[in-house]
N, C-alpha and C positions, 0 to 999 in steps of 0.2 A: 370452484376456487377454495374449497375447504382446506385443501392441502397447503395453499399459499398462506392463508391466515394462521393455520397451525404452525407453519414455519416461522412466521413473524412473531407469534406468541412465544415460541421457544427461544428466539433470539432475545427478546425483551426479558424473559425469565432468566436467561443466562447471565444477563448483565447484573441482575439483582441477587443472584445466587452465586454462581461460579466467580463472577467478577468480584464480589464481596470477599470470597475466600482468598483469591489471589491478593487482593489489597491487604487483607488481614495478615497473611503469611509474610508478605514483603515488609509490611510495617512502616507506613509513612511516618516520617519524623516531623511532627508538627512544630517543634521548637527550632528546627534548622532554618537559617535565613536563606531564602531562595536566591538563585543567581540573578533573577530580575531585579532584586533589591540590592544585594551585595555588590553586583558588578554593573549596575545601571550605567548605560552609556548614551541613551537617547537614540541609538541606531538599531541595534539588534537586541540588547538587553533592555526591554521596556515592559514595565509592569502593566498588565491589563486584567480586566475582570475575567473570571473563569468562563461565563457564557460566551464572551467574545473570543476567548482563546479556543473554546470548543468549536465554534463555528469556523474559525480559520483552520483548525486542525482537520475538521471534516472535509472542507473544501480542498485543502492541500492534498489529502490522500485519495479523494474521490475523483480521479481522472476518468479517462474513457475506459479504464480497466473494469470497473464494476458494471459497465454498460456493454461494451464490446466483448469483454471476456465472458460475461454472464450469458450473452447470446451464443457465443461459441460453445460454452460449456453446456448450454441447454440441449445441444445436439445429442447428448448422452441420455436425455430424458430426466424423469423426476429424481434420479439418483444425484443429480447436480444439487438439488435442494439440501440433501444430507451434508454434502461437502461445504456448502455455503453456511449452513447453520452451525454444524459442529466444528468446522474449520474456524469460523469467526469466534466462537465461544472458547474453544480449547487451545487454539493456536494463535490466530490473528490478534485477538484481544490481549492475550498474554504478551505476545511479541511487541505490540505497540505500547502497552503499559510499561514493560521493562525498559524499552528503549527511551521512553520519556522520563521515567523516574531515575534511571541510572545516569542520564544526562544531567538531571537536576542535582544528583549526588556528586557529580564530577564537574562542577563549575560551568554547566551548560555546554559541555564538550560535544563535538561532532561524533557521529557513530563510529567513525574509524578510530578516533582517539579512545573511545570507551572500549572497543574491541581490543585495542593494543594494551590498555591498562590491565585487562583481566586475562588475555590470552597470549600476551608477549609481543615484543617488538617486530618479529617477522610477520605475525598476523596483522599488526598495526599497519605496516607498509603495504601489505596486500590489500587490506580494507581501504586504505587511502586511495590507491590507484583504482581499485574496483569501484568504489563509490563515486569518485569524480567522473570516471568514464560513464558509469550508469546514469548519473544526474545530467550530464551534458547530452547524452542520447535521449533521455526522457524529455528534457527541455526542448530539444530540436524537433522531435516527433510531435510534441505538443504545440509547436509553432505551426507545422504544416497542417495538422488535423483541423484545428479551429479555422485557419485561413480558408481551407477548402469548403468547410461547412458554411462559413459566412459568404463566400463567393457564390455558393449555391442559393443563398437567400437574396442575393443582389445580382441576378444574371443581367449582363449587359450594362450595369451601372458601375459596379466596383469590381475590378479584376482580382484574381487570386494573388498576383504579385503585390497589388496595392494592399490587400488585407494582410499579406505576409509582413509587409513593412510596418503596418499599424501594430500587429501583434508583437513584433520584435521590439518596437519602441516602448510599448507597454511593459514588456518583460524587462527591458533594460532599466526603466524607471522603478519597477517593483523590486529589482535586485539592488538598486543603489540607494533608494530613499529609506528613511527610518520606517520600521515595520508598521508603525501606527499611523503613518501619514497617507499611504495609498492602500496597501493591503488591508489594514485595520478599518478603513472607512468604506472601501468598496465591497468587502466580503459580505456584510449584512444584506446588501442589495443582491449580490450574486446568490446568497443563500436563499432568498425569497424565490428567485427564479428556479433554483434547483428544487426547492420544496414544491412549487407549482408543477414542475415537470414530473416528479416522482408520484405525488398524490394524484395528479391528473391521469397518468397512465394506469395506475392501480384502479382508480375509480372508473375509468373508461372500460376496463376489462369486466368489472362487476356489472356496471349499468347495461352494457351491451350483451351480457349473458355469455361471455366466452367461458369455455371449460378447459381445464387442464387434463392431460392424459391421466388415466388411473395410476395410482402409485404402484411402482414396481422397482425392484432392484435390477431388472433386466437391462442390458446394454441396448439402447435404442438408437445408437449412432448410425445414420444412413450409410456411412462408408465402412462401418464395422470396426472403427478404430477402438483400441482397448481402453478401458477406463483407467487402469493403472499403467503408467503414471500420468497419462496425457491430460485427464480431467483436472488433476490437482495442479497442473501448470497452466492450463488454459484459463481456469478461474483462479487468478492470483489475488488481485484487488477484489474485495468482496468475500475473501476467506482468510488469506494471509499473504502479505506482500513485503518483501525486503525494502522496497521503496519507502514504505512508511517509516522505517527506522532512520532514514535520512531526513525525514520531515519532523519527527517528534522533537529533536533537539531545538528546532526553531521555536517551538512553543514552550519547551522547557526553559527558554530564556525569557519568557513572558509571564509564566505562571507564578503567582505570589506565594503559594504554599503547596507542599506535597499532598495536603488534604484533598485537593481536587484532581489528583492524578487519575483516579478511576473514572471520574466523570468525563475528563477531557480525552485521555488516551484510549482507555478501554471502551468508553462510550462512543467515541467517534468511529471505532472499528465496527461496533454493533450497528451504528447508523449506516455505514457503508454496506454492511451485509444486507440490510433491508433494501437498499437501492439495488443491489445485485439480485435479490429475490424478485423484485418487481420486474426487472428486465428479463430474467430467466423465465418467469411466468408469462410475460408478454410474448416472448419468442415462441414458446410451446403452444400457448393458447391461441394467439392471433393467427398463426399459420396452420392450426389444426393438427399439430404434432411435429415430430422431428423431421420427417421427410419434407414437408412443406417448408419448414425453417431452413433446412439444408439447401433447397432449391433457391430460396430467397437470398441466402448468404452467398451462394455461387453466382447469382445474377447481379447483385448490386453491392455485395459486401455488407459488413455490419452497419456502415453509415447509411446505405440505401434502405436496409431493414428498419433502422431507427426512424428515418424520414417517413416511410410508408406507415408504420405503426402510429406515429404521432399524428399525422394528418388524418388517418382513418378514425382514430379514437377521439380526437379532440377538435376536429374541424380546422379550418384555416387559421383562425386567430389563436386558439389553444395550441394548435400544432406548431405555430411559429414560436410561441412561448416555450413549448417543450423542447423544440430544437435548439433554442437559445440556451436552455438548461444543459443540453448536451455539449454546446459550445463552451459554456461556463466551466464545466467539469475539467476539460483538459487545460484551459487557460489558468485556472486556479491551482493546478498542479505544475504546469510548465513554469510559471513565474517563480514559484517557490523552489522548483528544482534548480534553476539557475542561482537563486539566492543561497540555497543550501550548498551548492558547489562552491560559491564564493567563500562561504564560511568554512567549509572543509579545507579548502586551500589555505585560507588565512590561519586556521588552527595548525595546519601542517608546517607552514613556514614561520609561524608565530608573528604575524603581521597585524598590528593594531588597526582596526577598521573604523575608528572614529574619524580620522582625516579622510576627506572625500578622495584625495589624490591616491591614497592607498587602496581604496575600494575600486577606483578606476584602473589601477595597475593590474588587478586581477580580472575585473569584469570585461574590459575591452578585448583582450586576447580571447577570453572565453566565448564572448558573443561573436567574434570574428570566426571562430571555429564552428560555432553553431550555425551561423549564416551559410557557411560553405557546406556543411553537412546537410542542410535543409534542401539542397539541390539533388541529393542522392536518393536512390530507391531504398527504402527501409524495410521492405518485406522480409528479407532474410535476417537483417539486423534485429528487427523487432522480435523474431522468433528466438534469437539468441538472448535478447533482453529478457524474454519470459523465463528462460532457464536461470539466467544470472540473478533475476529478481528473487526467485525462490532460494537460490543458493545463499544470497545475502541474508534472507530471513532465517535460514538454518544457522548461519554463523552468529547472528544476534541472539537466537535462542540458546545456543551453547554458551555464549558470553554471559547471559543472564543466569544460566544454570551454575556456571563457575562462581559467579558473584554470590549466589545463594549458599553454595557449599562453604565459601570463605566466611560468610556471615553466620554460619551455623544454623541456617534455616532449611526447611524441606525444599528440595530442588526438583521434585517430580513434575510439578506443573510447568516447568521449563524444559527439563531434560527429556521427558516423554515426547512432546511435540517436536523437539529438536531432533531426536532419533528418527521420528516419522518423516520429517522434512529432509533429512539426510538421505533416507531411502528414496524419497520422491526425486530429489535432485540428481542423485547418482543414476537411478534407473532411467530417468528421462534422457540424460546425456548419452547413455549407452544405447537407448532405444530409438531416439528421434532421428528423422532423416537428416536434419542439420547437425546431428551429433555423429555417433559412430554407426548408427543404422544397423545395430545388431538384432538378431531375432530374439523374441521374448524368452525363449528357452535359455538364452545366455544372459540377456540383460536383466531379467528378474532376479535370478540367484546372485549375480554379480553385484547388483545394486543393493540387495539385502545384506550381502557380505560386507560391502563397503560401510553400510550403516552400522553393522555389528562391530566392525573394527573401530570406528569412531566412538561408538558407545562404550566399547571396552576401554579405550583410552580415557574416557571420562570417568568410568568406574575406578580406574587406577588413581585418578586425581582424588576422588572421594576417599578411597582406601588410604592413601598417603596422608590426607588431611585428618582423617579419623585416628590414624595411628599416631600422628604427631600430637593430637590432643590427648590421647591416652597416655603418651609418654610424659606430657606436661603435667597431667593430673597425678601420675605416679610419683613424679619428682616432688611435687608440692606436698603430697601425703607423707613422703619420706622426710 
């Protein structure tokens, strides 16, 4: 397990080093009045302490992605650890930090409004539709997942449909009530469960003497699927996820100062990366390598693998606590997915959310759509979500890069991962069976060419900006 602990140490070191560099380059404005104070409304703009905001942010972003996605990504072997570690430090943490701080700089605006402000009205409208559809899909899927897991814990006592109703009612309340009344009070309890789950699984692997495969860059996927670009989409949450950009503005409306941006936004991403490392390690070590993990995932899916690992490592009582932790993860992302969708729509149509009737006006149709969608098969839809998730992350990173250029700050820490994620998203869409299903000989160079074209357009923006500044300086000297 030396490899696992080394990876965790790198993540923690990344927070204190690279995270500090990102924070220093961006430059938090300590004198700026935060939206939580300037626009306090007792509903969505509610000032809270940074530890409380951090915990909510962590639980918002840590859905089933860093668990199920990490198990799927572990099929490629130890190379998955590299993506989790360096993806979290160089891409995911930067993405979450920028989406949170730019929201604070723009009156707590939703991510679609921020994208539009820096990339133009066409991209704003695209991001609005894109993010609302994404959020409703996430909220719906995170209704069905927890309901199935809870039904499995109460066989013969409480049915799946009954649990589905309970989860939907909770989501509705969490979407409608002031953020500090339900989410702010329950999340500390949920956080304890999540902590027990993560530490318990990691400790169980060590105590029981499980070993990871020897570190190698070799592709160990049992089916021989290529690392590029499938690994980088399979492990989204836990490395970088566009869904996080829809969640950061929720907490940007509650944080009292930009001083704590790195702790909350960058730090929560590092925390999620550690959760992903735990489950990737558990998948490889518990099943004795990628072939055994592949057999387990084919037989019972990621949910079955989670149940087996929890019960074997922690026993019945600890296993139930760990499984509840896996239930908590999607619930704490599903409720805020619907809440974020409400706020995105409210920002779009400029509808004040203080009167409860106006919240109902958006929430009721949205939940009706979610209830209908929950009856559908989401296997294919979820694969499209994986691609759209990384595409949104790409868009947010380019948004951050444009902001940095406009502000006269170094843009490389946003533009470099943005270019990388552009290549990932383009290649995956061209290569994947649910995409264009093109052979690698075509998909790889076409994906790279697409990333080069977008990067070239960004370089044009930088060049025009610098040329404008030079002209201004020349005029002032004259």
